C-alpha positions as CSV (number, residue, x, y, z in Angstrom):
1,M,16.4,-0.7,-24.2
2,C,14.6,0.2,-21.0
3,T,15.9,-0.9,-17.6
4,Y,13.1,-2.1,-15.3
5,G,15.0,-2.2,-12.0
6,Y,14.7,-5.9,-11.3
7,R,17.4,-8.6,-10.8
8,A,16.4,-12.1,-9.8
9,P,18.0,-13.2,-6.5
10,V,20.8,-15.7,-6.9
11,E,19.8,-17.8,-3.9
12,D,17.1,-18.4,-1.4
13,T,14.5,-17.9,-4.1
14,P,11.1,-19.3,-3.2
15,P,9.6,-21.8,-5.6
16,L,7.3,-20.4,-8.3
17,P,3.7,-21.6,-8.3
18,E,3.5,-23.6,-11.5
19,H,-0.1,-24.5,-11.0
20,A,-3.1,-22.4,-10.1
21,A,-3.9,-24.6,-7.1
22,L,-0.7,-23.4,-5.4
23,A,-1.6,-19.7,-5.7
24,Q,-4.3,-17.7,-4.0
25,Y,-5.1,-15.5,-7.0
26,R,-5.0,-15.9,-10.7
27,V,-3.7,-13.1,-12.9
28,L,-4.0,-12.7,-16.7
29,L,-1.1,-10.6,-18.1
30,V,-1.4,-9.2,-21.6
31,E,2.1,-7.9,-22.6
32,D,3.8,-8.2,-26.0
33,D,7.4,-7.3,-24.9
34,P,8.9,-10.8,-24.2
35,E,11.6,-9.5,-21.8
36,Y,9.4,-7.3,-19.8
37,G,6.6,-9.9,-19.8
38,R,8.8,-12.6,-18.4
39,M,10.1,-10.3,-15.7
40,V,6.5,-9.3,-14.6
41,E,5.6,-13.0,-14.5
42,R,8.5,-13.8,-12.2
43,V,7.9,-11.0,-9.7
44,L,4.1,-11.7,-9.6
45,R,4.7,-15.4,-8.9
46,R,7.0,-14.5,-6.0
47,A,4.3,-12.3,-4.4
48,R,3.1,-13.1,-0.9
49,P,0.4,-14.4,-1.2
50,P,1.6,-16.0,-4.5
51,L,-0.1,-15.2,-7.8
52,W,-0.6,-17.7,-10.7
53,V,0.1,-15.9,-14.0
54,H,-0.8,-16.6,-17.6
55,R,0.5,-14.3,-20.3
56,E,-0.8,-13.5,-23.7
57,E,0.8,-11.1,-26.3
58,R,-2.4,-10.0,-28.1
59,L,-5.5,-8.4,-26.8
60,A,-7.7,-10.8,-28.8
61,A,-6.0,-13.8,-27.3
62,G,-6.4,-12.2,-23.8
63,L,-10.1,-11.6,-24.3
64,H,-10.5,-15.2,-25.4
65,R,-8.9,-16.4,-22.2
66,L,-11.3,-14.3,-20.2
67,E,-14.2,-16.0,-21.9
68,S,-12.9,-19.5,-21.2
69,D,-11.2,-19.2,-17.8
70,H,-11.5,-17.6,-14.4
71,Y,-9.1,-14.8,-13.3
72,D,-8.9,-12.4,-10.3
73,A,-7.2,-9.5,-12.1
74,L,-6.1,-8.4,-15.6
75,V,-2.7,-6.7,-16.0
76,M,-2.2,-5.3,-19.4
77,D,-0.2,-3.0,-21.6
78,L,-2.1,-0.2,-23.3
79,K,-0.1,-0.5,-26.5
80,L,-0.5,-4.0,-28.1
81,P,0.0,-5.2,-31.7
82,D,-3.7,-5.5,-32.3
83,A,-4.9,-2.6,-30.1
84,E,-3.7,0.7,-28.7
85,G,-4.9,3.4,-26.3
86,R,-8.4,4.0,-24.9
87,S,-10.0,1.4,-27.2
88,T,-7.7,-1.3,-25.7
89,L,-8.9,-0.5,-22.2
90,E,-12.5,-0.1,-23.1
91,N,-12.6,-3.5,-24.8
92,A,-10.8,-5.2,-22.0
93,C,-13.0,-3.7,-19.3
94,A,-16.1,-4.6,-21.2
95,Q,-14.9,-8.2,-21.5
96,A,-13.3,-8.5,-18.1
97,N,-16.7,-9.2,-16.3
98,Q,-15.9,-6.6,-13.5
99,L,-12.3,-7.8,-12.9
100,P,-9.9,-5.2,-11.6
101,V,-7.6,-4.0,-14.4
102,V,-4.1,-2.7,-13.8
103,V,-2.6,-0.8,-16.7
104,L,1.1,-0.9,-17.7
105,T,2.4,1.6,-20.2
106,S,5.6,3.1,-21.4
107,T,4.0,6.6,-21.7
108,D,4.5,8.9,-18.7
109,D,1.4,11.0,-19.4
110,D,-0.8,12.3,-16.5
111,A,-3.8,12.9,-18.9
112,L,-3.5,9.3,-20.1
113,A,-3.3,8.0,-16.6
114,L,-6.5,9.9,-15.6
115,D,-8.2,8.7,-18.7
116,A,-7.3,5.1,-17.9
117,I,-8.8,5.4,-14.4
118,R,-11.9,7.0,-15.7
119,G,-12.1,4.2,-18.3
120,G,-12.3,1.6,-15.6
121,A,-8.7,0.8,-14.6
122,E,-7.9,0.3,-10.9
123,D,-4.3,1.5,-11.3
124,Y,-1.9,2.9,-13.8
125,L,1.8,2.1,-13.7
126,V,4.5,3.5,-15.9
127,K,7.1,0.8,-16.8
128,Q,10.2,2.9,-16.7
129,R,9.2,4.6,-13.4
130,T,7.8,1.6,-11.5
131,H,10.2,-0.7,-9.6
132,A,9.4,-4.2,-10.6
133,L,9.2,-5.4,-7.0
134,S,6.3,-3.0,-6.3
135,L,4.2,-4.7,-9.0
136,P,2.8,-7.5,-6.8
137,G,1.7,-5.0,-4.2
138,A,-0.1,-2.9,-6.8
139,V,-1.9,-6.0,-8.2
140,L,-2.9,-7.4,-4.8
141,R,-4.2,-4.0,-3.6
142,A,-6.2,-3.7,-6.8
143,I,-7.8,-7.1,-6.2
144,E,-8.6,-6.4,-2.5
145,R,-9.9,-2.9,-3.2
146,H,-12.1,-4.2,-6.0
147,R,-13.5,-7.0,-3.9
148,R,-14.1,-4.6,-1.0
149,N,-15.9,-2.0,-3.2
150,S,-18.0,-4.8,-4.8
151,A,-19.1,-6.1,-1.4
152,R,-19.7,-2.7,0.1
153,P,-20.4,-0.3,-2.8
154,T,-21.6,2.5,-0.6
155,A,-19.4,1.9,2.4
156,G,-16.8,4.5,3.4
157,L,-14.1,4.7,6.1
158,V,-15.5,4.4,9.6
159,A,-14.9,7.5,11.5
160,G,-12.1,8.5,9.1
161,I,-9.9,5.6,10.0
162,A,-8.5,3.5,7.2
163,S,-7.5,-0.2,7.3
164,E,-3.9,-1.2,6.5
165,I,-5.0,-2.2,3.0
166,E,-6.7,1.1,2.4
167,L,-3.6,2.9,3.8
168,L,-1.3,1.1,1.3
169,D,-3.7,2.0,-1.5
170,Q,-3.8,5.7,-0.5
171,L,0.0,5.7,0.0
172,A,0.5,4.3,-3.5
173,R,-1.6,7.1,-4.9
174,A,0.3,9.7,-2.8
175,L,3.6,8.3,-4.2
176,A,2.3,8.6,-7.7
177,R,1.5,12.3,-7.1
178,A,4.9,12.8,-5.4
179,R,6.8,11.4,-8.4
180,R,5.0,13.7,-10.7
181,R,5.5,16.8,-8.5
182,R,8.9,15.7,-7.1
183,T,7.7,16.3,-3.6
184,P,8.4,14.2,-0.4
185,V,6.0,11.9,1.4
186,A,6.2,11.0,5.1
187,V,4.9,7.9,6.8
188,M,4.5,7.9,10.6
189,V,3.8,4.9,12.8
190,A,2.5,5.9,16.2
191,G,1.7,3.5,19.0
192,Y,1.9,2.4,22.6
193,A,4.8,0.3,23.8
194,D,4.8,-2.6,26.2
195,L,1.1,-2.9,27.1
196,D,1.0,-6.6,28.0
197,W,0.6,-5.6,31.7
198,L,-2.6,-3.7,30.9
199,A,-4.4,-6.8,29.8
200,E,-3.0,-8.8,32.7
201,A,-3.8,-6.2,35.4
202,F,-7.3,-5.4,34.1
203,V,-9.1,-7.3,31.3
204,P,-8.0,-8.2,27.8
205,S,-10.5,-5.8,26.3
206,A,-8.8,-2.9,28.0
207,I,-6.3,-2.6,25.2
208,D,-9.0,-2.6,22.6
209,R,-10.8,0.2,24.5
210,L,-7.6,2.2,24.7
211,G,-7.0,1.8,21.0
212,A,-10.5,2.8,20.1
213,R,-10.3,6.0,22.2
214,A,-6.9,6.8,20.7
215,A,-8.3,6.4,17.2
216,E,-11.0,8.9,17.9
217,R,-8.5,11.5,19.3
218,L,-6.0,11.0,16.5
219,A,-8.7,11.5,13.9
220,L,-9.3,14.9,15.3
221,R,-5.5,15.7,15.4
222,V,-4.4,14.8,11.8
223,R,-4.4,17.5,9.2
224,S,-6.9,17.7,6.4
225,G,-5.7,15.6,3.5
226,D,-3.6,13.3,5.7
227,V,-4.4,9.6,5.8
228,L,-4.9,7.9,9.2
229,A,-5.0,4.1,9.5
230,R,-5.2,1.6,12.4
231,L,-2.6,-1.1,12.0
232,D,-3.5,-3.2,15.0
233,A,-5.0,-2.7,18.5
234,T,-2.7,0.1,19.6
235,R,-0.7,1.2,16.5
236,F,-1.6,3.7,13.9
237,A,-0.1,5.0,10.7
238,V,-0.3,8.5,9.1
239,V,0.6,9.5,5.5
240,L,1.6,13.1,5.1
241,E,2.2,14.8,1.7
242,G,3.9,18.1,1.1
243,D,7.2,19.9,1.7
244,A,7.4,19.7,5.5
245,D,11.0,19.7,6.7
246,R,12.4,17.4,9.4
247,A,11.7,19.9,12.2
248,Q,8.0,20.3,11.1
249,L,7.6,16.5,10.9
250,D,9.1,16.1,14.3
251,G,6.6,18.6,15.7
252,I,3.7,16.7,14.1
253,A,5.0,13.5,15.5
254,Q,5.4,14.9,19.0
255,G,1.8,16.2,18.7
256,L,0.5,12.7,17.9
257,R,2.6,11.2,20.7
258,A,1.2,13.8,23.1
259,V,-2.4,12.9,22.2
260,M,-1.7,9.2,22.8
261,Q,0.2,9.8,26.1
262,G,-2.5,12.1,27.4
263,M,-5.2,9.4,27.0
264,E,-7.1,8.2,30.1
265,I,-9.5,5.3,30.2
266,E,-11.7,4.3,33.1
267,L,-11.8,0.7,34.0
268,D,-13.5,-1.2,36.8
269,R,-10.4,-1.2,38.9
270,G,-9.3,2.4,38.4
271,V,-8.1,4.9,35.8
272,V,-5.2,4.1,33.5
273,M,-3.1,7.1,32.4
274,G,0.4,8.2,31.7
275,L,1.1,5.5,29.1
276,E,4.2,5.6,26.9
277,A,3.8,6.2,23.2
278,R,6.4,6.6,20.4
279,V,6.5,7.5,16.7
280,G,8.6,6.1,13.9
281,I,9.0,8.1,10.6
282,S,10.2,7.1,7.1
283,L,10.5,9.4,4.1
284,Y,10.0,9.1,0.4
285,P,12.3,9.0,-1.6
286,D,15.2,8.5,0.9
287,D,13.8,5.6,2.9
288,G,11.9,3.7,0.1
289,D,9.9,4.2,-3.0
290,D,7.0,1.8,-2.6
291,P,4.2,1.6,0.0
292,E,5.3,-1.6,1.7
293,T,8.9,-0.5,2.2
294,L,8.0,2.9,3.6
295,L,5.5,1.4,6.1
296,E,8.0,-1.4,7.1
297,N,10.7,1.2,7.7
298,A,8.4,3.5,9.7
299,S,7.5,0.5,11.8
300,A,11.1,-0.4,12.3
301,S,11.8,3.2,13.5
302,W,8.9,2.9,15.9
303,E,10.4,-0.2,17.4
304,D,13.8,1.6,17.8
305,A,12.4,4.9,19.2
306,D,13.6,5.5,22.8
307,S,11.3,6.4,25.7
308,Q,12.9,9.8,26.3
309,D,12.4,11.6,23.0
310,G,9.9,9.1,21.6
311,V,10.3,10.0,17.9
312,R,12.8,8.4,15.5
313,F,13.4,8.9,11.8
314,Y,14.5,5.9,9.8
315,T,17.6,7.8,8.6
316,D,18.7,8.0,12.3
317,G,19.3,4.3,12.3
318,K,21.6,4.5,9.3
319,Q,23.9,7.2,10.7
320,P,27.5,6.0,11.4
C-alpha cells in the first residue's frame, strides 16, 4: 500500500465546506481508489480559499457530471476502471469545456507527464511523490493560471516581472524538475525594510516609485533562467535552479541587496538614497518541498535578516 504523506490534524481543524455556496471554487475529482480519493477530498476542502469537491470513480460518471453541473477544475487519475492513459485525458479535455485539468497518476514517467501536458492538462502530479498538503496549491494555481490565460491569451510577463501567482506556478515546475534531477532549488526574498517614514516624509507614491525602479534594476541583474517576481510594493522573490553552493548563493543575494541599496529616486523635496535592503533564502529540499512553504520560509528569513550582513538563510534560524 502506498503512503501518501497526509495525516489529519487532531484538533483545530477548520470546518469542511459541505455545500458549494460555502466554497469559492468547485472541483470535480475522478479517482477510483477510495482511500486516496477520500484523502484528496479532505485536503482540497481545507484549502484557503476552500474548495467544494465532488468525487466520481468512473470516467463516464465524471463526464456526465460535467454535462449537468458547473465546475472550476477537473482533478483526475489517468488510470480508471473504464479508461486508461492518453485516451482518458483526451476524452476528459474534450468534455471539460475548457476547464483546467490536473492529472494524478501512480506512474513516475517523464514522457507520460510531457504527453499529459501536451494533451491539455494544466499540471501532472505523481501520487507517491506529491505531498498531500501541496495538492490544494496545485489545483488553485491551475485554476488561476487557466483563467488568466483565457482572459489574456497573448499577454506575457510585463518587463520580465512575474506576479506572486506566476512565481508559485514557476516554482512548482522548478521543483518538479529538481525532483527528477535530484538538484536543489533556492528561493530568495529581497526587499526594503522600514519604509513607513518615506511615505510620511514625502508622498505615499514614493514607495511605489521606488519599487518600480528597483524592479527594473533587478530584472537586469538576475541570471538567465531565473524567475523574478514582485510580491508587494518593495519586496521581490527570485527562484534559482542549479547546484550553486551556499557561498555562491550568498554572493548572488549580496548582489541583489547591493542593487537595491544603490537605488536613488528624485522626489520634489530631494533625493532619497542609502536605503536598507535585506535578503532571506530558503532551499529545497532542506527547507520545504512545496512552493508555498519555500516562499513562506524565505519571507521569514527576510524578516529575521540583520542590518549588518543583510542576508539570512532559513537554516540559520534552526541552528542551536
